[in-house]
N, C-alpha and C positions, 0 to 999 in steps of 0.2 A: 607512384602516387601512395600517399598514405593512406590507411584504411578508413580514418576518420573523414578524409576528404570525400572517397568513395561513398562511405556511408551518408554524408550530407547530399552528395549528388543522387543517390538513390531515393531518399526521401524527397528532395526538391522536385526531380523528375516526376516522380510517381505521384505526388500530392497537389501539383499545380492545378489540375483539374478540379481535384476534391475541395480545394480550397474556395472555388468559386461555388460549388455547390454548397458548402458550409456556410459561406457568406449569406447565400439565399435563405438557408435554414435558420440562420441566426436572427432574421427578422420575424420568425413566426415561433416555433415550438421552442427554440433556445434562445429567445430574446432575453435581455436583462429586464429585471422586474423590481426596479426601483430598490436596489440592494443597498444596505449600509456599507455597503462595501467600504497552506503544504507538509562439545566436539561431536556431536551428534551421532550417536550410534543408536541401532535400533534396540531397544529394551525388550525384556521377555514379556511384559505386560501389553505391548502395544497391538499385537495381533488379536489379543482378547478384547481390547477396547474397540476395535474397528467396527464390528457390526453394530454395536450401540451407537457408535458416532454416526454412522450411515443412516441410522433409523430417525435421527433427531429432525423435527418437523420444521418447516417454515410456512408461515401463513401471512399474507398481508394484513389481515385483519387482527391487530395485536392487542386490542382492547381487553381480551379475556385473560391475559396474563398480568400478573403483579408487575409492578414497576420497582426494579432494584435501584435505579438511579432515577432522579428527576430529569435529568438532561445528559445527553452525550456530546461532547466537543473532539471533533475527528481532525488530527493534524497529520499530514502525509503526503504521499505521491501517488502515482496512477494506481496503486494497489488498493487505495482507499477513496479516490476521486469518484464522486457521484454526479459529477456535471459541471464542475467549476470551469474546466478548461473549453467548455461549449462557448464560454463567453470571451475567450481570448484568441489572439492571432497567433496560432501556433499549428505546428505540424502534429503534435501529440493531442490528437482527438480521436473520440470514439463514437462520432455522430453518424456513422453509415453502417449498414449491414454488411457483412454478418455480425458485427458487434450488436450484442443485444438480442440476438435472433431467439434465444431461450429465455428471455426475460418476460414477465407476464405482459402479455399484448404483442410480443414479438418485434418491439421496435427498439432501436438503439437510443440510449439515453446520456451517453457520455461514459458509462461504466466501460473500463477496458477489460472486458470479458464477454463470454456468451449469454450471461444472465446476471443474476445477482451476485453481490461480492460481500466482502467481510462487514461493512457497516449494515447492510440490510438483514443479514443473518443476527448480527449482533443485536441490533435494535429489536429484532423479534423476541429473542431470549429476555431483554431488558423489559419489554413491554410496551416500548415506544416507537412511534414511526421513524423511519429513517431520517438523520439530520439531513435537512435540505442543504444544497451548495450555497455558500456563503454569496457568491456573486448574483444569485437569484433568489435569495431567501427573504428578501424585503423585511417584513416585521414578524415573520415566522422564525423566532429565535428562542422562545421561551423553554423548548424542550430539547435545545441544542442545535448546532450548526456544524457543517462539514467544511472545513477549510483546505482539505488535500486538493492537490493538483497535480496533474500528470507532467511528470519531467521534472519535478521539484526535487530540491536536496536540501541538506543541512548548508551547504555553502550557496551563495546566492549565484555562482557561476556554474553550478552543475545544472545540466540540462539545457543550456543556452543553445545548443545546436538545433532544438527543436522551435526556439522562438519564445514568446511569452509564457510565463509560468509564475507560480505563487511559492517563492521559497521560505523555508521555515521562519526567517526574520519577518517576512510580510505577513506570513500566516498569524504570528504573533501579534504584529500590529493590528490587524484585522479583528482579532479576538479583543484586543483593547477597545475597538470600536464597539464591538457587541456588548462589552461589558458597560461601557458608558450608556447605551441603549437600555440595558437591563436595569441599571441604577436609576435611570429615569423613570421607568415603569414600577420597580418593585422597592425602591430605596435602597440605601446602602446596607442595612441590616438584611433585608430580604435577598439582596443581590448576593451577600457572602454567604446566606445560608444555602441559597440554590446552588452556587458554585463548589461549596465545600462538600456538598453530597454528590455532585455530578461527576461522571467517567470523563477523564482527559486521556485520550488514546493516541499515541504517537508510533507511527510506521515509517521511518525514515532512514536514509542512508543508502539505499540501492543506487539511486541516480548519482551520488557522490562517486560511486565506484564504476557503475556501468557506464555512464554517459560523461565520465570525467576522468578519474584515475585509470581505469581499464579502456578507455577509448580507443587505443590503437590494438594491434593485433599480437602484440607481445615481442615481435621482433625489433620494433621501433619504440623506444619509451614515448609515453604521453608527454605533455609540458609538466603535468603534475609529478610524474614520476621521476623527471629530470630534477625537480625541485626537493622532493620530499621521498625518504624511505617509507615502506609500509608502515613502521611503527610512528614515524613522524606525522604521516598522513592521518592515521588512526587518532593520534593525539589532537590534530587540528580539529577533526571532525566532533571530536568527543568534547573538547573544551567549548567549541561554539554551540554544541547542543546543549551542553549544562548550563550555558548562560541563558538560553532560550527557556528552559525549565525553571530556572531560578526567577526570570521575569513573570511567568505564568504563576508560579507560587505567590509572588508578591501581589498578584491581582486576584488571589483568591483559590487557585487550583490546590485541592488537597487529595483527591484519589487518581492516581496516574498509572496507566498501563503502557509499558514501553517495549515494543517488539524488537528482537534481535534480527538480524539480516539472515535471509534465506540462503541456500547454497548457490550463489550466484554464478559458480563456474559450471553449475549444470543447465545453465538457461541456454535454450537452442543458438540465441544470437551470439553467445560467448564461445560456444562450441564450433560455430559456423566460421566465425573470424580468426579463431585459434586452430583450425584445421583438426578439430577433435575427432576421436573415433566415435562409431555408430553407438557404442555402449558404453561410454565412460564420460565422466565429467572432467573439467579442466581444474585438476588437483592443486596447482600453483594458486589458483584464485581462490578456491575454496579454503586454502590454509590461511590465506590472510583474512578471510571472512571469518573463520574460527577465531583467530587472534582477536580481531575487532569486538565479536560477541563478549569473549572473556572479560576485555576491557569495559564494555558497556555494562555488563552485569556488575563489575566492580563500581562503575560510577553510580549505578543504581543503589548499590548498598551504601555508598558515600551519601548520596542525596538522602537516603533515609536516616543515616546517622545524624545529619545536619539539620532535619526538620522532623523531629519525633511527633510532631502534632499533624503531618501528612502521611500518607500511606502510598509506598511505591511497589508495583510489581514488575518482573521482567518474563516475557513470554518468548519461549524458544522455537521459533519459526525453522531454524536449521535443522534442529533434531527431527522435527515432523517430516520435512521434505525428504531428508535422508532415509527415514524409515519407509516413505513411500516409494523412494528409488529402489531400495533394496528388496522390498515385497512388493512390488506392484499388484500381484492377483490377489492378496489379501485385501486390497482396497477396491477391488473390481476394475482395475485398470489395465489396459493392453500396451499402453505407448507412454513412456515416462522420459523419453529423450527429444521427441519432436514436437513442435507446435500443431495443434489441430488446424490453424489456418496461417497462411503465409506462403513463402516461395524459398527457393534455394535448398541447400542442404538442411536437413532438419526442420523445414520451414522456419529458417532462422532469419530470414530477411523481414523488415517490418513493412510488409506490403499487405497485410490483410485489411481488406475493405477498398483497396486501390482498384478500379474496374480493370477487368481483364489482366489482372497482375496476380492472382492468389489462387491457391488451392484450399479447399476446406473440408474437413472430414464429416461424416454424416453424423456420428455420435461423439459429441464432445465429453460425454461422461466417462469414456473409455481413456481419455487423456489426462495427464498432469498438466501440460501447457496448453492454453488457448492460443497464443500466438508466439512471437519470437522472445517475449519475456515474461509474460502475465499468465497466471494459472486460469483453470477452468473454474466455472462457477461451483461444480462439484468439491473441488479442492477448497474454496472458500467456505462452503458448508461444512467440510469436515474440521477444517482448522477451527473454525469458530467453536464447535462443539468441543474439541479437545481443549480450548482455552477457557470454555466456559465451566466446564465440569473437571478439567484435568488436575494433575497433582505433580509434586516435584519429580522430575526436573523439567517438565515441560512448561510450568508455571512456578516462578520462584519470588517470593514464597506464597503467592495467593493466585487462584484462578480468579477469573473475572467476577464470578458470582461471589466468592468468598471477599473479593476487594470491596464489594458494595457494602459488606457487613463489617468490616475491618475498621478500627480506629486507633 
């Protein structure tokens, strides 16, 4: 039996009971709300930055901070989803404990981690509330919206094994709906002014590889691997991504932050299905990821050259995770290979929150990974601090604070 079939069976069997519970929850806390309805080496300076990064604050009351952007629009997958998938029929949900156990209030919110994630920490730096999930935002759109959706990809087919999701194409369509509403409230000139100063944040591509191109265990090629070489698949993703960026530019986006892929070969899930060793990553996957990131950076440069009235920046997620894995103790971590929550080798099976089917660590702050693919809240905090204040080559050419002031 192919590994993707086993994977689907694990999800289906494990989550059938959870889906009933989630359906009940959707009538309450997670109900729809009238919505308008997705080469990294350790540098010498990294260790010196770590203590500063770990001291950066997060406070839900953000009014005391200046606002660098008037609004934040988040496009991405489960790394940035603040609750959109709560409203979808999907196995990719984080609506049951222990997800959210370290979130303020100790309850799951739909974030795929133990606590706060990137958009939360970023909003604090900017001085805004976390952008609400589009599918439950209602009229609360003037300071931004999160379109990110767990299991979503650049390609519509990525993440289909989980069920419903909001791929990049639909996220852009949803943004067009938001723009129409903004225009009705602010007028065309007011909308252009707001969007031209707002942050557009993109964290896409992981699911195109993890739940699509790399879906099998490497011994049997996936359907996409049979169709495309790694280089051809990379080109397919980037050409589609560039089209969506052009559409957003045409609608008024002018400040765009684009994340590179992280070290996908180090994910507990990938190491489990490919029979990885306890202390190494799957280098064949990371090699493909590094190639993708180089090509993505070139696309960012090309977009900048084509649109001098806009500002683009590239954020190097791979380099940060690589440095953490190489020097875990410098970041206060004890385990950088296994998930805090899950089951199987490396806690690499997607069973976190499935009743009687998972193990969970006591202190997630000692771990790089929360579950089979997602980082812990501590890593999101550290990464956001790095991309807010960092410099080349972590952010090229601007960090997120500099991007707000660039023109």
